[in-house]
N, C-alpha and C positions, 0 to 999 in steps of 0.2 A: 320450743326446743325439747327434743325427746330425752327422757331420763335414761341413763345408762342402766342396763339390767344388772342386778346384783345376784340373780339366781345362778344355779349351777348350769354349766354348759351341757346341752343335750347332745347325745351322739347315737350311733346306730347300735343295734343289738349285738352285732359282731364285735364291736369295740368293747361294749360292756362285758360281754362274755370273756373276752381276752383279758381284760383288767381283773375280773373276778378270779380267773384261773391263776394269773400271776400272783395276785394277793394271797390266795390259798396256798400255793406252792412255796412261796417265800416264807410262809409261817411254819414250815416243817422244821423241827429241831434237827440241826446238823451235828453229827458226831465228828468232832475235829480230828480224832485219832484215825477215822476211816477216810479222811479227806486227802491223804497223801497220794492216792492214785487218781485224784480228780484231774480232769482235763481243763486247762486254762480257758475260761470263757465259754465252755460248752454248757448250754442252758440246763440248769437243774441237775447237774451231774453229782454235786455233793449231796443233794437231797436223795437221789436214787441210791447212792452208795450207803447212805444212812438207813434207808428203808428196806433194802433187799439184799439178802445173802447171795442169791443167784446172780444179781448184778455185779456184786463184788467178785464172785468166783469167775465170771466171764472176763472181767477186766484183768484179774490176776493171770488167768490162763493166756489171754491175748498178749500181755506184756512178757510173760515167761517165754513165749514162743517167738519173741522178737518183734512183736507188733509195736507200732508207733503212730502218732497222730500229727497231722499237719493242719494248722489253722489257715484256711483259705476260703475265700468266698466261693460257694458252690451251690448252684441251683438244683432243684429237683430234677429237671430234665437232663442236666449234665451228668448227674449221678446215675440216673436210670439208664442213660445211653452209654455208660462205661462198660466195656467188655471184660474188665478185669476184676473178677471175684477173688483173685488170688494174690493181690498186692497186700503186703503187710503194713502199708502206710495208708491210713484212712484220713481223708480230708473232711473237714467240718467247718461251718461258718461260725466264727467267734462272736456270738450275739448277746451274751448274757447281760453285759453292761447296758447295751442298747434296749433290751427288754425291760430292765429295771428302770432305766431313764423314762421309757415310754409310760410305765405305770405311774410315775410321779409327775410327769410334765405333759401328759397328752393334751391337756387343755390349752397349752401354748402352741400347739401344732395347728396349722391352717386346716388340714384335712386328716384327722386321726385315723379314719378308715383306710386311707392310702398307706399310712405308716404301718398299721397292723398288717395289712395285706402284704406289704413289702417284707416285713419281718417273717411272716409265715412262708413266703416264697423261698426264703433261704434257710428255713428251719423245718425240713420235711424228712430228714434222714435220721433214723435211730441208729446210733453207733453200737448199741447193744446188739441189734440184729446183724449189723455188718461184721462186728467182731466175731459173732458166733459162726458165721459162714466160714471165716478163716480158720477158727479153732477146729471146726468140724472136719476139714479136709484131712487132718492128722488122725482122726478117729475112724474114717471111712476106708474100706478096702479100695483096691484099684478100680478105675472106671473103664467101662467098655469103649470100643472105638466107633461102632456104627451109630448113626444118628438116632434112630428110634431107641436103641438100648441106652445111649448116653442121655437122651432127654428124660427117659424114665428115671435114670440115676439122679439127674439134676432135680427132678420133682421130688424124689425121695429126700434128697438133701434139704430142699426147701421146706418140706413138711417137718423135718426135724428142727430146723431153725424156728419155724412157726410155733412148734410145741414149746420151745423155750420162751417165746414171746408170751404164750399163755401163762407159763409159770411166773414170769415177771409181773404180769398184770395181777395174778392171784396174790403174790407176795406183797405187792404195794397196797392192794386192797381197794375197796369200793369208794373210799373217801377221796383218794388222790389219783387213782389210775385214770378216771375219765379226763381229768384236766391234763395229765401228762400225755394221754393219747392225743388230745387236741393240740398239744404242743409238739407232738411227734417225737417226744423223748422215748416213748414206747409205742408199740403198734396195736396192742390188744389190751383192753381194760380187764378188770377182774370179772370172773364169771358170775352169773347170777345163781348158779348152783352152789352146793356146799362141799364138793369133794375135796377141796383144798384143806378143809377142816377135819376131814376123816383121817383114818390111819394112813401112814405112808404107803402101805401096799395098795390100799384102795385108790389113793390119789394117783399112784403110778399106773394102775390099770386104766384109770380114766385118761391119763395123758397118752398112753399107748393107743387107746381108742380114738382120741382126738387127732393124734398124728395120722392114723390110718384114714380117717375122714378127710383130713387136709390133703393127703396124697391122692385120694380118689377125686376130690374136687379139682386138683391140679391136673389130673389125668382126664378131666372132663367127663367123668362118669355121671350119668343122669342122677340128679339129686334124689329122685324117688327110689332109686335102686340101692342107695347107700345104706340105709338101715338094715336091710336084709343081708347085705354083704358083710357088714360089721358083726351082726349076730352070728354069722357063719364062721368068721375067722376068730372071733373072741366070744365063744358061747358062754352061757351061764352067768351073764352080768347085764341083763336087759336094762335095768335102771341106769347103770353107768353108761351103757351104750346110747340110750335115749338122750341123755344129757350131753354126751360127747358129740352126737350128731348135730344137735342144736348149736353147740359151741363151735364145732368145726366148720359148719356151713355159714358162719358169720364172716368167713373169709371173703374179701372183696371180689366180686365178679369182674370188676374192671381189671383187677390183677390177673385172675385166672384166665379170663377170656381174651385179654388184650396184652397187657404189659409182659406177662410171663412168656406167652407164645411168641410175641414179636422179638423179645430178647433172645430166646432160644433159636429162633429162625435166623436171626442176624449173626449171632456170635457163637453158635455151638462148636464150630470147628476150632476157633481160637481158644475157647474154654477147654475143649478136650485136649488140645495140644499142651496147654498150660498145666492141666491137672495130670496128664501123663508124665510130664517132666517132674512135677512135684512128687509123684508116687514112684519115681524111677527106682528107688532103693527099697521100696516097701516089700516085705516078705509075703504079703497077702496076695491071694489070687484075685483076678478080675471078678467083680461082682455084677451079675446080671439080674436085674429086677425081673420077676416073672411077668410074662405077657398077660397072664390072667391074674389080677390082683387077689383073687380068692386063694391063691397059692402062697400068700405071704407067710413066711415062717422065720427064716434067718433075719429078715428085716426087723422083727421085734427084738431079736438078740442084739442087733446093732443099736437099736433105739435104747434098749436098756443099758448098753455100754455107755452111751452118751449121757443118759440120766444119772448113771453112777458118777460120772465126772462132775456133773453140775450140782447134783443133789446129795451125793454121798450114799 
């Protein structure tokens, strides 16, 4: 008769990494006074509210503008295939209790890898990123009507939201942001450079440079041409620009070459109609992004206006 094993149950590296991430993130000290805006069962929301001022500002602005949250099971594909970037109701899968249960009871599950994969399938959307898309429409001027002009406008808006993703990663820091990125609570981890620790003015110049790099990447400019373009539009800051290029080009090529293009091709008319209705009473003129991105000027003013809202 075989003896029953008393050793710990072995599992895959994927499951081990998941458990380590959850253990680390649950160890973050939560400020209960900051938890009043936490979303029920949204994973690690209280932790992020405690760690990041830009995360708190985003939530505050979203709620002030009438935003609301709806706990529903939502997959990555259903979210990415949605045409509505303008709905003020954001859906999310309420998974936090399930994630914590998995951490404590994974050895009781027949196949822990299947459980972790299932949890990950329904936890791929950063509400911070989605909130900021909605907040941004109120800060942007009116959008143009023609497809090419409108898609440039959308890419500019996306580059601004991506910039806020960078800020969140920097504020959360290198200890926790990689785990939160793997959990998809945020999309970009802290940068390996040190501009976040420099003066507010230097950090802002770095963010403007990273925003421009993200925009060029979304516009499918050849990567080897981007450093020269950046040095042209933002001269006199070569070190900042060098680091901003490296950070900006970490943007997923799956997103720039596939997801973003397919979404715009499929939904640009519906998006333009929705945004036109949203901006119907706006006193601002229609904003046309320059066909030549070397002519960026007013776009940096708009970006600074956004950073004023989020960073002060």
